[in-house]
C-alpha positions, 0 to 999 in steps of 0.5 A: 553900145559896142558894134558887134563883129557882124556890124563891123564886118558890114561897115568894112564892106561898105567902105570897099569901092567895088561893094556898091558896084557888085551889090547894084549888079547883084540887085539887077541880076535878081530882078531879071530872075524874078521877071523870068520865073513870073513870066514862066519864061527862063529864056528871057534870062539870057538877053536880060543879063546881057543887057544888064552887063552892057549897061553896067560896063557903060556906067559913068561917075556922075551925080544922079542927074548927070548919070540919068542923062548919060543912061538915056543917051546910053539907052538910045545908043543901045537901041539903035545898035541892036535894031542895026544889028538885027536889021543887017544880020541876013545881009553878010556884006552890009552887016560887015560895012555896018560893023567896020564904020560903027566900030570906027565912029564909036572909037573916035567918039572916045576922043571927046571924053572918057564919059563918051569913051565908056558909052561907046565901048558899051554900045560895041559890047551890046552890039555883039551881044546882039549878035550872040543872042541872035545866033542862039535863037537861030537867026532873025525871028519872022515875027516879033522883030523888036522883041530881043532888042527890047529885052536887051534894052530893058535890061540895060534900062533896069540896071540903069534905073538901080544906078541912078537911084543908088547914086541919088541915095548915096552920092558921097560915098564914091567921093569918100572912097576916092579921098581914101584912095588918094591919101593911101597913094600919097602915103605910099609916095612918102614912105618911098621917098623916105628911103632917099634919106637912108644914110647908106653908101652903094645905094642905087639912087636912080633906081629909088627915083625911078620907083618914086616916079612910078608911085607919082604916076599913081598919085596923079591918077587918084588925084585926077580921079578925085577931082573928077568925082568932086566936080561931077558932083559939085556941078549945081550944088556949090552950096552943098556943105559936105561936098565943099568939105571934100573939095577943101580935103582934095586941095589939101591933098594937092598941097601936101603932094607938092610939098611931098614931091619937093627936093630942096638939096641933093640928098647924097650931099647930105648923106655924105655930110651927116653919115655918122649922125642921126639927123637923116634917120630922123628925116627918114622916120618923119617921112615915113610916119607922114606916110603912115599917117596919110593912110590912116587919115584916108581910113579915118575919112572912110570910116568917119573915125578920128584921126591920129598923127601923134607919132608924126608929130613926135617924130618932128620934134625929134627932127628939130632937136637933131638939127638944133644939136647939130647947130650947136656944134658949130662945124665949119664944113657943115655951115653951108648944109644947115640952112637947106637942112632947116628948110627941109625940116620947115617944109616937112612941118608944113606937111605936118600942119597939112595932115593935121588940117585935113580931118578938119578942113572947115577950120581952114576957112574958104580957099581963095579959088575953089574953082575946078578945070572942066575937061568935058567938052563945052559945045558940039564944035568943041567935041568935034575939034577933039576928034579932028585933032585925033584924025591923024596916024600919029594919034594912038586913038585913030590907029585903034579906030582903024585897027579894031574894025579890020580885026573885027572884020577878020573875025567876022570872015573867019566865022563865015568861012569855018562856020563854027558853033556860037561863032560870034564869041570870037568877035567878043573876045576880039573886042576885049582883048585888042587894046590901043597898044601892044602891052595891054593886048599882051596882058589881056590876051593871056589872061583871057585865055587862062581865065576862059579855060579855068571858067570852063573847067569850073563850069562843066564841074559845077554843072555836073555837080549841081544839076537843078536849074535853081542852083545853076541859075544862083551860080550864074548870078554869083559869077556875073557879080564876081566879074564886076568885082574883079574885072579891073584888078583881077582879069583872070578871075573875072573872065573865069567868072563871066564864063561860068556865068554864060555856061550856067545861063545858057544851060537854062535853055539848051545844053551848056556842055555843048558850049564848052568847046566852041566857047574855048576854040572861039576864044583862041581864035579871038585872042590870036586875031587881036594879038596879030591886029596889034602886032601888024596893023599900024602897031603903036610902039611906044618907042616911036612917040617917046620923044613927043611924050618927053618933049611934052614933059619939058613943055609942061615943066616949063609952064609950071615954072612960069606960073611959079615966077608969076606967083612970086611977082604977084603974090601966092595964090593957089588959083586955077591957072597955077593948080592947072599948071601944076597938075599938067606937070605931074600928068606929063611925068606920069604919062612918060612913066606909063609909056616906059612901063609899057615899052618894057612889054614890047618885043625887044626888036621893036623898041625903037629906043633903049628903054634904059634911055627913056628911064634915065630922062624920066629920072632926071625930069622927075628930079627937076619936077621935085626942084620945081615943086620946092620952088613953088612951096616957097612962093611969096610976093617979092618986094621991089627992095628984095634982092630975090627979084633980081633972080627972075631973069635967071628963072625966065631964062630957065623957062626959055631953055626948057622950051627950046629943048622941048621944041628940039625934042618934038622936031627930033633935031639934035640939041647942042651941049648946054654945058657953057649955058648952064655954067654961065646961069650957075656963075650968075646965081653964085655971084648974086649969092656971094654979093648978098653975103659980103653985103650982110656980112654972113652967109644968107640962106635963099631958098629961091636962089638954092632952088634955082641952082639945083634946077640950072644943074639939071639943064645939061643932064636934060639935054644929054638925055634928050639927045640919047632919045633922038640918037641912042648912040649919043655919048652919055655925059650924064653925071651922077650928081644929076641924079642925086 
């Protein structure tokens, strides 16, 4: 039976990650409307809607059991916050003190983990929703003190119940969507990397590697999200066959990422040597086709369709044919380049095998170690220890926890000073706009103001055109659903949608036109307060801590190298320790990339370091990481008579140098020129290679020796780039070959 266009459309809609989220919100809004109509009191809509929004913003990604537990905690926090606001509302000084203390505590709770940060943020939002609702009611009612908090919590509980049931019925759909997103980002990474093989002269290699580093950050984020989704659903369900299948697919994605991020030789040397031959075009085409195959694999996993990678298979055959042809020419100047070219082809062949196995991971059998690292706190003591580590001005979380209460207190003071209509929208705008760093605040500030203006204009037009209450209520529901569908990627549209929902909802129990100018005025005041707070109160300029992020990159790379050395000594095992070291190295690389992107949004006068210095360090450190990935891709247990075992002291010395560089950078101390140290290590590796060739009478390709040579040649450029982060006036001695 052929699928109809409607069924194909619905199936496609089901694959969208925001569809389920938006549909749950839609069901909750409709249920609240039905209850209001049934009770004959349309005024119930506002507190119920506000509770639903706060609950949806507090939703955590969990199994249905975990989501139920989180919901219970969330409802307790919501009830406490709403009752506290209502109790303190008549006493401004006590209210201000409670607002400041509770905001600080809730922000610091976010240091425990993302789940706690989400619930804490939702609790703050519901607190201000309670203020808005009380203001709309004209203050705390003399009778029925529990009435409004009960309605808010009822709305939150209603959405939470829908969320838990949905999660129980469709628990694997978010995992499939996360896997599709992961393989899509992997595909983009491979496509970008393929441009490095394009045999063109005059190409800005540094810019290409910078693009690659930025995309690597997106891949790392997708890997982390997929891992968390799988882990939370695997708790107590290890025997569940389909979940274990997704776990294997995740491990395959990790292996593909390691091989995709590997570099086996300076690409500039290959381009120069084979400029007039097609081998590099073959490499480029193969990587591009493998990137496209990754994207198709993501769609196949999502739609349960067959996966076709014939084009990348053919491209691999063509590459091997091209290398065989070059080999048959016996050109002496290519003698040293052919082995690494073969190694590159072998790496891409293994990547192709991983792609083929990803659609049927069960054929690979059980992994040796399928454990995942649990980043959640294991006890109250562990949670407190995480908070304690952030109780310092060097922590962005602590600075934000001090900044946001001050901003909210200023907004509360302005509210009492000028007594604006619906003045608590000032606090809500400040809460949404004031972010931990300047770049995010700047982005949300402009988008919030633009979205509010668009929403108010649209709301005025729609209320005028459609005065019937039923139509306005439907518009409010559509606006609320649109907010959740767009709030992460299209914040202007999301803000316009929620503004439209507010106007149409409040117009059911009053005059929505009277809310237009106060909402605009309050939004401008709240956004201004948020912007000034981030600019003046403990500003977290990224340049001030760039040296610490850079030091963390070097520390993580050193730990990754040590795990690789351990694997060579004990044998290849994708155990938790190795995977964790690899993931931490990529996480550090992604964190530095994100920091530099935020730094570009800051005022030039407040950039403590030139962003170019940071990007230069990122390019070199990412190149180092690619050489480490290639070293890790060749892991095997070395026998005692294997000559490569003599290279392990060099590898350990490199790890020591990386550790020393990280320590000097962390302490902001000048780093001595590493030219002599680098030359000695390179000479030692070269002598070992020459001795091996003399013994065997021919040139021998040794991946370990080659990768260590490439890594060693990054040491001096790393030291120079690190010195420029400490002292921008340090002489730039980074050679172009280091970036190739």
